[in-house]
C-alpha positions in Angstrom: 3.6 15.3 -6.5 1.1 12.7 -6.2 -1.5 15.0 -7.9 0.8 15.1 -10.8 1.4 11.4 -10.9 -2.4 11.0 -11.1 -2.6 13.3 -13.8 0.0 11.1 -15.8 -2.2 8.2 -15.3 -5.2 9.7 -16.8 -7.1 11.1 -13.8 -8.4 14.1 -15.4 -10.4 11.8 -17.8 -11.4 9.2 -15.3 -13.7 6.7 -16.8 -17.4 7.3 -15.8 -17.8 3.5 -14.7 -15.6 4.2 -11.8 -17.3 7.1 -10.3 -19.8 5.1 -8.1 -17.2 2.8 -7.0 -15.0 5.6 -5.6 -17.8 6.5 -3.2 -18.5 3.1 -1.6 -18.1 3.2 2.4 -15.6 0.3 2.7 -13.3 2.2 0.1 -14.0 5.6 1.7 -12.6 4.3 5.0 -9.0 4.2 3.2 -9.0 7.9 2.9 -7.9 7.8 6.7 -5.8 4.7 6.5 -2.1 5.9 5.7 0.0 4.2 3.0 3.1 4.3 5.3 1.8 2.0 8.0 0.8 4.8 10.8 4.2 6.5 10.7 2.6 9.7 9.6 1.8 10.1 13.5 5.4 9.0 14.4 8.5 11.1 15.4 9.2 13.7 12.7 12.8 13.3 13.4 12.8 9.8 12.0 9.8 10.2 9.2 9.6 13.1 7.3 7.1 12.3 4.3 6.7 14.7 1.5 2.9 14.1 1.3 0.2 12.4 3.2 -0.6 9.5 1.0 -3.7 7.2 2.0 -4.3 3.6 1.1 -7.4 5.1 -0.8 -4.8 7.1 -3.0 -2.7 3.9 -3.5 -6.0 2.0 -4.5 -6.9 4.6 -6.9 -3.4 4.8 -8.7 -3.3 0.9 -8.8 -6.7 1.1 -10.6 -5.8 3.8 -12.8 -2.5 2.0 -13.9 -4.7 -1.1 -14.6 -7.2 0.8 -16.6 -4.4 2.6 -18.6 -2.7 -0.6 -19.6 -5.6 -3.0 -20.2 -9.1 -1.0 -20.5 -10.4 -3.8 -18.7 -13.3 -2.6 -16.7 -13.5 -5.5 -14.3 -9.8 -5.8 -13.7 -9.6 -2.0 -12.8 -12.4 -2.4 -10.4 -10.5 -5.2 -8.9 -7.4 -3.2 -8.6 -9.4 -0.4 -6.9 -10.3 -2.8 -4.1 -7.0 -4.9 -4.0 -6.2 -3.2 -0.4 -9.7 -3.0 1.2 -8.7 -5.4 3.8 -5.9 -3.1 4.8 -6.2 -2.6 8.6 -5.3 0.6 10.3 -1.3 0.8 10.5 -1.3 -1.6 7.5 1.9 -3.8 7.7 2.5 -2.8 11.3 -0.3 -5.5 12.1 1.8 -8.1 10.0 4.6 -7.2 12.5 2.3 -7.7 15.3 1.3 -11.1 13.9 5.0 -11.9 13.4 4.4 -12.0 9.7 7.6 -10.2 8.8 8.5 -12.0 5.7 5.3 -12.3 3.7 3.2 -9.4 5.2 0.0 -11.0 4.1 -1.6 -11.8 7.4 -4.3 -9.2 7.2 -5.6 -10.2 3.6 -8.1 -12.7 5.0 -10.6 -10.0 5.6 -10.9 -9.0 2.0 -14.0 -11.2 1.3 -15.6 -10.1 4.6 -15.4 -6.5 4.0 -16.5 -6.7 0.4 -19.4 -8.8 1.0 -20.5 -6.5 3.9 -20.6 -3.4 1.6 -24.2 -3.1 0.2 -23.3 -0.1 -1.9 -20.4 -1.9 -3.6 -22.7 -5.0 -4.1 -25.4 -2.9 -5.6 -22.8 -1.3 -8.1 -21.4 -4.5 -9.1 -25.1 -6.2 -9.8 -25.7 -3.0 -12.0 -22.5 -3.9 -13.9 -23.1 -7.5 -14.2 -19.9 -8.3 -12.2 -19.5 -11.2 -10.3 -18.1 -10.2 -6.8 -15.8 -13.3 -6.7 -13.8 -11.7 -9.8 -13.2 -8.6 -7.2 -12.4 -10.8 -4.2 -9.9 -12.7 -6.1 -7.9 -9.9 -7.3 -4.6 -12.0 -7.2 -5.9 -13.9 -10.3 -5.2 -10.6 -12.3 -1.2 -10.9 -12.6 -1.3 -7.3 -13.7 -2.6 -6.3 -10.3 -0.7 -8.8 -8.1 2.2 -11.1 -8.9 5.0 -12.9 -6.9 8.2 -11.0 -6.6 10.4 -10.2 -8.5 7.9 -9.6 -11.0 6.3 -6.1 -11.5 2.8 -5.6 -11.2 0.5 -2.3 -10.8 0.3 -2.8 -6.9 4.3 -3.1 -6.7 5.1 -0.4 -9.3 2.8 2.0 -7.5 4.4 1.4 -4.2 7.8 2.1 -5.8 6.5 5.4 -7.2 4.6 6.5 -3.8 7.7 5.7 -1.8 10.1 7.4 -4.1 7.9 10.4 -4.1 7.5 10.6 -0.4 9.7 8.4 1.7 13.2 8.1 -0.3 12.6 11.2 -2.4 14.5 9.9 -5.3 11.8 10.2 -7.9 11.2 13.9 -9.6 8.2 14.9 -11.9 10.2 14.0 -15.0 11.0 10.4 -13.5 7.3 10.0 -13.1 6.2 11.1 -16.4 8.9 8.6 -17.8 7.9 5.6 -15.9 4.3 6.0 -16.6 4.7 6.6 -20.3 7.2 3.6 -20.6 5.2 1.0 -18.9 3.5 -1.6 -21.2 2.3 -5.1 -20.8 4.5 -8.1 -22.0 4.4 -12.0 -21.6 6.6 -13.2 -19.1 8.5 -16.7 -18.7 5.3 -18.3 -17.4 3.3 -16.7 -20.3 1.5 -14.4 -17.8 0.6 -10.8 -18.6 3.1 -8.7 -16.8 3.9 -5.1 -16.5 7.3 -4.2 -17.9 9.2 -1.3 -19.5 10.3 -0.4 -23.2 13.3 1.3 -22.2 16.2 -0.1 -20.4 17.0 3.0 -18.6 13.6 3.6 -17.3 13.7 0.0 -15.9 16.9 0.6 -14.2 15.6 3.7 -12.5 12.7 1.9 -11.2 15.1 -1.1 -9.9 17.4 1.6 -8.3 14.5 3.3 -6.5 13.2 -0.2 -5.3 16.6 -1.0 -3.8 16.6 2.3 -2.0 13.3 1.6 -0.5 14.4 -1.9 0.5 17.4 -0.3 2.3 15.0 2.1 4.2 12.8 -0.8 5.3 15.7 -2.6 7.0 17.1 0.2 8.9 17.1 -0.1 12.6 14.8 3.2 12.7 12.1 1.7 10.6 12.1 -1.7 12.3 12.0 -0.2 15.8 9.1 2.3 14.9 7.1 -0.6 13.2 7.7 -2.8 16.3 6.8 0.0 18.6 3.6 0.7 16.9 2.8 -3.0 17.0 3.3 -2.9 20.6 1.2 -0.1 21.2 -1.7 -1.9 19.2 -1.4 -5.1 21.0 -1.5 -3.4 24.4 -4.9 -1.8 23.0 -6.3 -5.1 21.9 -5.0 -7.2 25.1 -6.6 -4.3 27.5 -9.8 -4.7 25.4 -9.7 -1.0 24.4 -10.3 -2.3 20.9 -10.8 -5.6 19.2 -8.8 -7.1 16.6 -11.7 -6.5 14.0 -11.9 -2.9 14.8 -8.6 -2.4 13.0 -10.3 -3.1 9.7 -13.6 -1.0 10.2 -12.1 2.1 12.1 -9.6 4.6 10.6 -6.4 5.7 12.2 -7.2 9.1 13.2 -10.1 7.4 15.2 -7.8 5.0 16.9 -5.1 7.4 17.7 -7.6 9.4 19.3 -9.0 6.7 21.0 -5.6 5.3 22.3 -4.5 8.8 23.6 -7.9 9.2 25.5 -7.1 6.2 27.7 -5.8 6.8 31.1 -3.4 4.3 30.9 0.3 5.0 32.0 1.9 2.1 30.1 0.1 2.9 26.8 0.5 6.6 27.0 4.5 6.2 27.7 4.8 4.0 24.4 2.6 6.5 22.4 4.8 9.5 23.9 8.0 7.6 22.7 6.5 6.8 19.3 5.7 10.4 18.8 8.7 12.1 20.0 12.0 9.7 19.8 14.8 11.2 18.3 17.0 9.1 15.6 19.9 9.2 17.9 18.0 7.6 20.6 16.8 4.4 18.7 18.2 1.4 20.0 19.9 -1.4 17.7 17.4 -3.7 16.6 17.3 -6.3 13.3 14.7 -8.3 12.1 16.3 -10.7 9.8 12.8 -11.9 8.3 11.6 -8.6 7.2 10.3 -8.7 3.5 13.1 -8.3 1.0 11.6 -6.0 -1.7 13.6 -7.5 -4.7 12.6 -6.5 -8.3 13.6 -7.7 -11.6 11.6 -5.9 -14.3 11.1 -6.9 -17.9 12.4 -4.8 -20.8 10.5 -5.7 -23.8 9.8 -9.0 -22.3 13.2 -9.9 -21.2 14.3 -9.7 -17.7 17.0 -7.1 -17.1 19.3 -9.2 -14.9 
């Protein structure tokens, strides 16, 4: 399904200027950082994703959405690197940092990672692009914007989750959503992604609501907290450093964790990998991010 989605975004005719950026080391690392916060390694009784989706996949589709709607080279590259500071296990690390609501605690590493990638710096120099334009991706409202506004990062998240997690998007829905997207001026005179058709916008809204419900279940909160605990134990016992989360990939870290002869760590890992849904205790984190959305239809909010 993801391959079909990429084709709708024009992947078969990907612009040549992107080729060299798709090969830089900092971006390649994201191929082994899952989009679903390390839950690909969790109990299959709780998570049964349709496909394995990486942060690289997400970065690519955000980039292609941006290019499809703007044809802006600089903005498209910024979209490609907007998630470069995603650590292993993604928002689990926000849980570990007790940033349940905004889930932005990991973004501080963006500049460090980008400025450390010599291959990226050389490519930007060739294209006469200031690295600050890539670091400051939030300046592009098409890529990132505050909720309940729609942006490339957010609409891609809805589509990927709808494909793999909530499973309430099919190929026809995906094609309709991609073809219906456009750029409008919002109430604050910002460029914002919206839709030309009410029914398509309503479908996106309904899928977003279902994702929010999933993110507030006791199962999801418990598993996110459990992996956060595993990671914190590994850091406290100096098996890894906090910085390692931004330079390793998830497969490497899981192998490292499981290689340790540590009863406490191994017991938590076993629980994470095998717990049944009926065994999950009641847990509620009231401050978990609310994924509210209010799309534009021809420039007007639908609600």
